[in-house]
Structure formats: C-alpha cells, structure tokens
C-alpha positions in Angstrom: -11.4 -0.7 -29.7 -8.6 -2.5 -31.1 -7.5 -6.0 -31.0 -3.5 -6.3 -29.6 -4.0 -4.6 -25.5 -0.3 -4.4 -24.7 0.6 -4.9 -20.8 2.3 -6.6 -19.5 1.7 -9.9 -17.8 4.6 -10.7 -15.7 8.5 -10.1 -15.1 11.7 -11.4 -15.2 12.8 -10.9 -11.3 16.9 -10.7 -12.8 17.4 -8.2 -9.7 20.8 -6.3 -9.8 19.3 -2.8 -7.8 17.3 -2.5 -5.6 14.2 -0.2 -4.9 13.4 2.7 -1.6 10.4 3.5 -0.6 8.6 6.5 1.2 6.6 6.8 4.8 3.6 8.4 3.1 0.3 9.3 4.8 -2.9 10.4 3.2 -4.9 8.2 4.2 -7.7 9.7 2.3 -6.2 9.9 -1.2 -5.0 5.6 0.2 -8.4 5.3 0.5 -10.5 6.8 -1.9 -8.2 4.5 -4.6 -9.6 1.5 -2.8 -12.8 2.0 -3.4 -11.7 2.9 -7.4 -10.4 0.1 -8.3 -11.7 -2.6 -10.2 -13.3 -5.4 -8.3 -12.9 -8.8 -9.8 -16.2 -10.3 -9.3 -16.6 -8.9 -12.6 -15.1 -11.9 -14.3 -17.1 -13.8 -16.5 -19.0 -16.2 -14.6 -19.6 -18.5 -17.4 -15.7 -20.1 -17.2 -15.8 -23.0 -18.8 -14.8 -25.9 -17.1 -11.7 -26.5 -16.2 -8.9 -29.5 -16.4 -7.9 -32.2 -13.5 -4.6 -33.4 -14.9 -2.0 -33.4 -12.5 -4.7 -32.9 -9.1 -2.0 -34.2 -7.7 0.0 -30.7 -7.6 -2.7 -28.5 -7.7 -4.4 -30.0 -4.1 -0.6 -28.0 -2.6 -1.9 -24.1 -4.6 -5.3 -25.2 -2.9 -4.0 -25.8 0.4 -1.2 -22.7 0.3 -4.2 -20.5 -1.0 -7.1 -21.4 1.6 -4.8 -21.0 5.2 -3.4 -18.4 3.5 -6.6 -16.9 2.8 -8.0 -17.8 6.4 -5.4 -15.8 7.8 -5.9 -12.9 5.9 -9.8 -13.3 7.3 -8.9 -13.7 10.7 -9.8 -17.2 11.6 -5.6 -18.3 11.7 -3.1 -16.5 13.2 -1.6 -14.2 10.6 1.1 -15.7 10.2 4.0 -13.8 7.6 6.3 -17.5 7.8 4.4 -19.4 7.4 2.2 -18.0 4.4 6.3 -18.1 2.4 6.3 -21.9 2.9 3.1 -22.2 1.8 3.3 -20.4 -1.5 7.1 -22.3 -1.8 5.8 -26.2 -1.3 3.8 -25.1 -3.5 6.1 -24.7 -6.2 7.7 -27.2 -5.1 5.2 -30.4 -5.2 4.3 -30.3 -1.9 8.2 -31.8 -2.0 9.1 -29.3 1.4 9.6 -30.0 5.4 7.5 -27.6 7.0 10.3 -29.2 10.6 13.5 -28.8 9.0 12.2 -25.0 7.3 10.2 -24.1 10.9 13.7 -24.9 12.9 16.0 -23.6 10.9 15.0 -20.4 10.9 14.5 -20.6 14.9 17.8 -22.4 15.7 19.4 -19.0 14.4 17.2 -16.8 17.1 19.6 -17.4 19.9 22.6 -17.0 18.0 20.9 -13.8 17.1 20.7 -12.9 21.0 24.3 -14.2 21.7 25.4 -11.6 18.9 23.9 -8.9 21.1 24.4 -10.1 24.8 28.4 -9.9 23.0 28.4 -6.7 20.3 27.1 -4.5 23.8 24.2 -3.1 21.4 21.2 -3.9 23.7 20.0 -0.5 25.0 19.5 0.3 20.9 15.8 -0.5 19.5 17.5 -1.6 16.1 19.9 -4.2 17.6 18.3 -7.1 16.7 18.4 -5.8 13.0 21.9 -5.3 13.6 22.4 -8.7 14.3 20.0 -10.3 12.0 22.0 -8.0 8.8 25.3 -8.4 10.3 24.8 -12.6 10.6 23.1 -12.2 6.9 26.0 -10.8 5.4 28.6 -9.8 7.1 31.5 -12.3 6.1 33.8 -11.9 8.6 31.4 -13.2 11.6 32.2 -16.2 13.1 28.6 -16.9 14.0 27.2 -17.7 10.1 30.4 -19.5 9.2 32.3 -16.5 6.8 30.2 -17.0 4.5 27.1 -14.0 3.8 23.4 -15.4 2.2 24.0 -13.5 -1.5 22.7 -13.0 -4.4 22.9 -16.4 -6.2 24.0 -15.4 -9.6 25.0 -18.3 -11.1 21.4 -18.2 -11.5 19.5 -15.8 -11.5 17.0 -16.3 -13.2 15.9 -19.5 -11.8 12.7 -19.6 -9.7 14.3 -21.4 -7.4 16.5 -19.0 -6.3 13.2 -16.6 -4.6 12.5 -20.2 -2.6 13.3 -19.1 0.7 13.4 -22.7 1.9 16.1 -23.5 -1.2 18.3 -20.7 0.3 18.3 -21.3 4.4 19.8 -24.7 2.7 22.5 -22.8 0.5 22.6 -19.8 0.7 21.7 -18.0 -2.3 18.8 -16.6 -3.1 17.4 -13.3 -4.8 15.2 -10.7 -4.0 12.3 -11.9 -2.9 13.6 -14.9 -0.8 16.1 -12.6 1.0 14.5 -9.8 1.9 11.4 -12.4 2.2 14.7 -14.4 5.3 15.4 -11.3 6.7 11.5 -10.3 6.7 11.1 -13.7 8.9 14.0 -13.4 11.3 13.2 -10.3 12.2 9.3 -11.3 12.9 10.9 -14.4 14.7 13.4 -12.6 17.2 10.9 -9.5 17.9 12.6 -6.6 15.6 10.7 -4.7 13.7 11.3 -4.6 9.7 8.8 -4.2 6.8 8.5 -5.1 2.8 8.3 -2.7 0.4 8.8 -3.1 -3.6 9.2 -2.0 -7.2 9.6 -2.8 -10.1 10.8 -6.4 -10.3 11.9 -6.2 -6.6 11.4 -6.5 -3.2 13.3 -5.2 0.0 13.3 -3.9 3.9 12.3 -1.1 4.5 12.8 0.2 8.6 13.1 3.3 11.2 16.7 3.5 12.5 17.2 5.0 16.3 15.6 7.5 15.6 12.4 7.5 13.8 14.0 7.9 9.5 13.1 5.5 7.9 15.9 4.1 5.6 15.6 1.4 2.9 17.7 -2.2 3.4 19.1 -3.9 0.4 19.8 -7.0 1.1 20.9 -8.2 -3.0 23.3 -6.6 -3.9 25.4 -4.3 -1.8 24.0 -4.8 2.0 23.4 -1.8 2.6 20.8 1.4 2.9 20.0 2.6 0.1 19.2 6.0 -1.1 15.7 6.3 -2.9 16.0 8.8 -5.7 19.2 6.3 -7.0 16.1 3.6 -8.2 13.6 5.9 -8.8 15.7 7.3 -11.3 17.1 4.2 -12.5 13.9 1.9 -12.3 11.6 4.6 -14.1 9.1 5.0 -11.4 6.8 7.2 -11.9 5.5 9.5 -9.1 2.1 9.5 -9.5 3.8 5.5 -8.8 4.8 6.3 -5.5 1.8 9.0 -4.5 -0.5 6.1 -5.1 1.2 3.1 -3.2 1.8 1.3 -5.9 5.9 1.0 -5.3 7.8 1.8 -2.4 5.3 2.0 0.5 5.7 -0.2 3.4 3.7 -3.0 3.4 1.1 -3.9 6.1 0.7 -7.2 7.4 -2.4 -8.1 5.1 -0.3 -7.0 1.7 2.1 -9.3 2.5 0.0 -12.6 3.0 -1.6 -10.6 -0.6 2.3 -11.2 -1.9 2.7 -14.5 -1.0 -1.0 -15.0 -3.5 0.4 -13.0 -6.2 3.8 -15.4 -5.7 1.3 -18.0 -5.5 -0.7 -17.0 -8.2 2.8 -17.0 -10.5 4.3 -20.0 -9.5 0.0 -21.7 -10.4 0.8 -20.3 -13.7 3.6 -21.0 -14.8 3.9 -24.5 -13.6 0.0 -24.5 -15.5 1.7 -22.5 -18.8 -2.0 -20.8 -18.8 -3.2 -17.6 -18.1 -6.9 -18.4 -16.5 -8.5 -20.6 -14.8 -11.3 -21.0 -12.3 -8.3 -20.8 -9.2 -7.4 -17.9 -10.9 -9.6 -15.7 -10.3 -10.2 -17.6 -7.2 -7.2 -15.9 -5.5 -7.2 -12.9 -7.8 -10.5 -12.0 -5.7 -8.8 -12.9 -2.7 -5.5 -11.2 -3.0 -7.7 -7.6 -4.4 -9.3 -7.5 -2.0 -6.2 -6.5 0.5 -3.8 -5.7 -1.8 -5.7 -3.4 -4.3 -3.2 -0.6 -6.1 -0.3 -3.2 -6.6 0.3 -5.4 -10.1 -1.6 -8.2 -9.0 -4.5 -6.3 -10.9 -2.7 -7.2 -14.0 -3.4 -10.8 -13.6 -6.3 -9.8 -13.1 -7.1 -8.0 -17.3 -4.9 -10.1 -18.1 -7.5 -12.5 -16.7 -10.1 -10.5 -18.1 -8.7 -10.7 -21.5 -8.5 -13.9 -21.4 -11.9 -15.0 -20.8 -13.2 -12.0 -23.7 -10.4 -13.3 -26.6 -12.3 -16.9 -26.0 -15.9 -15.6 -25.9 -14.9 -13.9 -29.1 -13.9 -16.5 -30.3 -16.5 -18.8 -30.0 -18.8 -16.2 -31.5 -15.8 -15.8 -35.0 -14.8 -12.6 -33.9 -11.5 -11.2 -34.2 -11.7 -7.9 -33.7 -12.9 -5.4 -30.4 -14.2 -3.0 -32.6 -17.2 -5.7 -33.7 -18.5 -6.4 -30.7 -20.3 -3.0 -30.3 -24.3 -4.2 -30.9 -22.8 -7.3 -28.2 -24.0 -6.6 -24.7 -22.3 -10.5 -23.0 -18.9 -9.1 -25.3 -19.4 -5.2 -24.8 -20.1 -6.2 -20.8 -16.9 -7.7 -21.2 -14.6 -5.4 -22.6 -15.7 -2.8 -20.2 -14.2 -4.7 -17.6 -11.5 -5.6 -19.2 -11.1 -1.5 -20.0 -11.6 -0.1 -16.9 -9.3 -2.5 -15.3 -6.8 -1.2 -18.1 -7.7 2.3 -17.0 -6.8 1.7 -13.4 -3.2 0.2 -14.3 -2.3 3.6 -15.3 -3.6 6.1 -12.5 -2.2 4.0 -10.1 1.1 5.0 -12.1 2.3 1.5 -13.4 4.3 1.9 -16.6 6.1 -0.9 -18.4 9.8 -1.4 -18.0 10.8 -0.3 -21.2 12.7 -2.4 -23.1 16.2 -0.9 -22.9 16.5 -0.5 -19.4 15.1 -4.8 -19.3 18.4 -5.5 -21.3 20.1 -2.9 -20.0 19.1 -4.4 -15.8 20.0 -8.2 -17.5 23.5 -6.9 -18.8 24.3 -6.3 -15.6 22.3 -8.9 -13.9 24.8 -11.9 -16.9 27.9 -9.2 -16.1 27.9 -9.9 -12.4 27.2 -14.1 -13.5 30.3 -13.9 -15.1 32.0 -12.9 -13.0 31.0 -14.5 -10.3 31.7 -18.0 -12.0 35.0 -16.2 -13.0 35.6 -16.0 -9.3 34.6 -19.0 -8.6 36.4 -21.5 -11.1 
C-alpha cells in the first residue's frame, strides 16, 4: 500500500469535441453492476465539525440539494429545468431570478410551434426537435435574430459559461449549458431527447423518424456526430461503454443525479475543499441513483481525505503502516473498494498528451474567434 494514490478529481470542461453513445439493453448486467457499487455509507461517521463560515451562501447549496433530493424521492415532481436553475443559482450565490428564467424559456415555445407550422413539418415525429435545433444553431433563421447559441471560445475556461441562465442572456455557453438548454426546450415543448456523457463532455442523444439513434453535437459542429470519432479521440474504453459509464442515454433520475454532481463540483470549488459532511450527504443521494458514473471519483477523494486526516492525527504518513490499526484499515479498505470499482467500470484518466491536445485546440479556436470579432 503506497501513500500516493493517483485518481483524478475533476477535469476542466474544455469541450472542443462531442461524444456519442450506443443504446445498450443489457439490463441484467447493469443491475448486477449497480448492486456491486460501493456504498457511500462506508465514509467515516466520525467527521470533524465543519466550519460555519459563508453560511448564507452555503444555504443555497443546501436548498438546491434538498429540492432535487425531493424530486428523486418522488416527493415533488421531477423537473430538470428547475433542478438546473437551482444548481446554477447556488453557484451564483442566490442572485438569479426564477421568474425571468422560466418566462425566457417559455417565451420560445410559441416560436418553435410557429416554425413547425410555417415549415409544414408538423407531420414528422421529430419536427419539434428540428425546430429547437434550427433555432439554436441556424444563423440564417429570422426567428432567432440570426444569432445562434454557441460555444464561448473567448471564455472557455470560465464556469459561468456552463450556467444555463447566462446562456439565455448571452447565447454563449459550453458542453454543459448548451445540451442542458436543448434538453430543457425539448421537455417543455414535448419533444424527446436524452442527455449522455463522455469524458469532459455532455451531449444529446435522440432518435430519427425511423427510430435510429443519433448523437447531436451542440458545441462545435451543431450536427449529428459519428460515435467512432469520439471513441477514438477521447480514448473511451470498451469497458466504459459496456458498463454505462459513458455513452448511454440517461434516465430522468440520472439527469437529476448529474445535477447533483454539478452542485458538488461548484460547492467544492467555491469552498476550496475536498470533502465535508455536506459533500458526503450529497454523494450518498447522487450515487444511489447514478452509481456507474464519475461521481465515484468524488466518493474516492472524500474517503481518501477522511483517511489521510485520520492518519495524520495518529502520526502515520504511509498506508503500509496502518495494518495494525483496525479503524484505519477499515477506512483504507473502503477507499480501495471504490478505487477498484472505478477501474472495473472502465474509467481511464485522460492522458496528459490528450488533455494538452484538447487544450491547444480550444485555445486556437478561441484565438480565431477573438480575431474574427475584432
């Protein structure tokens, strides 16, 4: 047992690529893997008292978590639009206006319906998807004022690019806000579309008139993207696809769990921490509904943080020296179990070379964008 364990915590959402998914139907295998998922209640319950600093800002994270948790537990109606707002509002310190957000979204519905009516496409099952996609991406459309919603290359590293509220105001977003808004529009209009994930990316999955699945990329090319390209370019393993870690359509419950993952990421960044009791609580809920996910990375990091703190109190700085301590050994085994599970579901850390390539491509596109807008 070595002191240094290298599991990546988070990755910056640099999206220059999209990714795609297959529609797997191996429900038996999936259920088995879910049942084998390490439970978060292995986290030590003897957590140290948490700081009460910035309590007012923390309240918005607590409010968002509780309302999304109620949705997941069936206590309130599941509402992805509302969940996204709650997370974004927590990140923005409670400064967002729910009524403006809701009205801004609903105001587009009549536009979509008019586009369908004028086009004569109403007889097609995918007419609503067509209208939303056209409105969001077509610069020749008078309905959107010839302004598409597009990737914010000028500020690609900014978290605010991932805020749907900000996207509605500026029409600039990233691989979180763009597919989220598309999904919200579809939900509101009665169209069918699904979210899917890949390393550093979220994208849309939907079916055509013949029931064939396609991957809709909203960040770079605004079109349907072949799976093979992204499997190769993002180094997605076969195991990760088969387990459902990446490249599968997400359920309503998983959409909400994904929002909780966003909430955790924002909270961890805001507080500049690795783990506290709130992180543990949210992890328990999120992983109950989405065990096969990158949320497990935060689970691992939290367990490691608690173990390292416990070792530090006992003056131990090497995992190989905890064998005689029952409590530390139990904590190590819990952490190791999660690490092994992460490997089992096919997670692979993005190589430094690939990460640098993606970064360079994004910077180049940002430079081009800036030059074109001088």
